[in-house]
C-alpha positions in Angstrom: -19.1 4.2 7.6 -18.0 5.2 4.4 -20.6 7.5 4.2 -18.3 10.2 6.1 -16.2 10.7 3.0 -19.3 11.8 1.0 -21.3 13.8 3.5 -20.1 16.9 5.2 -20.2 17.8 8.9 -23.1 20.1 8.6 -25.0 17.7 6.8 -24.4 14.8 9.1 -20.9 13.8 11.0 -18.8 13.9 7.6 -15.4 14.3 6.4 -16.3 16.0 2.8 -14.1 19.2 2.6 -11.7 18.3 5.4 -8.2 18.4 5.0 -7.9 14.7 5.3 -4.2 14.6 5.0 -3.7 17.1 7.7 -6.0 15.0 9.9 -4.0 11.9 9.1 -7.0 10.3 7.6 -6.5 8.3 4.2 -8.8 9.5 1.3 -11.7 7.4 0.3 -9.9 5.5 -2.3 -7.2 4.5 0.0 -9.7 3.7 2.6 -11.4 1.1 0.3 -8.2 0.0 -0.8 -7.1 -0.8 2.8 -10.4 -2.5 3.6 -10.2 -4.6 0.5 -6.7 -5.4 1.2 -7.6 -6.4 4.8 -10.8 -8.4 4.0 -9.1 -10.2 0.9 -11.6 -8.4 -1.6 -10.6 -7.4 -5.2 -13.1 -4.4 -4.9 -16.7 -3.4 -3.8 -19.0 -4.0 -6.7 -22.3 -1.4 -6.5 -20.2 0.6 -4.0 -22.1 3.7 -4.9 -25.5 1.9 -4.9 -24.9 0.9 -1.3 -24.0 4.8 -0.3 -26.8 5.8 -1.8 -29.2 3.1 -0.2 -27.7 3.9 3.3 -28.1 8.0 2.9 -31.8 7.3 2.3 -31.7 4.7 5.2 -30.0 7.4 7.6 -32.4 10.1 6.4 -35.5 7.8 7.3 -34.1 7.4 10.6 -33.4 11.2 11.0 -37.2 11.6 10.1 -38.1 9.5 12.8 -36.3 11.2 15.2 -37.6 14.6 14.1 -41.1 13.1 14.8 -40.5 12.0 18.0 -38.9 15.2 18.6 -42.3 17.1 17.4 -44.1 14.6 19.6 -42.3 15.2 22.7 -41.3 11.4 23.0 -37.5 11.7 21.8 -35.0 10.6 23.9 -32.1 12.8 23.1 -31.8 16.3 24.1 -30.7 17.5 20.8 -33.3 15.4 18.9 -34.7 18.4 17.1 -31.5 19.5 15.7 -30.7 15.9 14.9 -34.0 15.4 13.1 -33.5 18.6 11.2 -30.6 17.1 9.0 -33.1 14.6 7.4 -33.8 16.9 4.5 -30.1 17.8 4.1 -29.0 13.6 4.4 -31.7 13.0 1.9 -30.6 15.6 -0.8 -27.2 14.4 -0.2 -28.6 10.7 -1.0 -30.1 12.1 -4.4 -26.9 13.6 -5.4 -25.1 10.3 -4.6 -28.1 8.4 -6.5 -27.2 10.8 -9.2 -23.6 10.1 -9.1 -24.3 6.1 -9.2 -26.3 6.7 -12.3 -23.7 8.2 -14.2 -21.0 5.5 -13.0 
C-alpha cells in the first residue's frame, strides 16, 4: 500500500508528484507515523527494503499480465496497457533499491 507514495500515476497508480495536502492525503512520513501509532509500533525497520521487494514483486506480476496479453489469455480488457507498465515499475524498484542501499 505504501508504494503509492513512491510511484507516480504513469508508472502504476501512484501518488508521487501529487499535491497531497490539496488532496487531503498525509505525506508518507505522517502516514507511516499514523500506522505505527495505531498498531503500537515504534517504527518499521527495513521499510525501504520492504518497498523494494514489493516493487519488484509488482513488476513480476505485471510481466505475467503482459505475457498473458500476448498469448491472448488475459482476462482484463486493459491487459496490454497494464502489462506495459512492468518495465517502469521494475525501474522504480531499482531506484528504490539504490535508495535503500544509501540508507
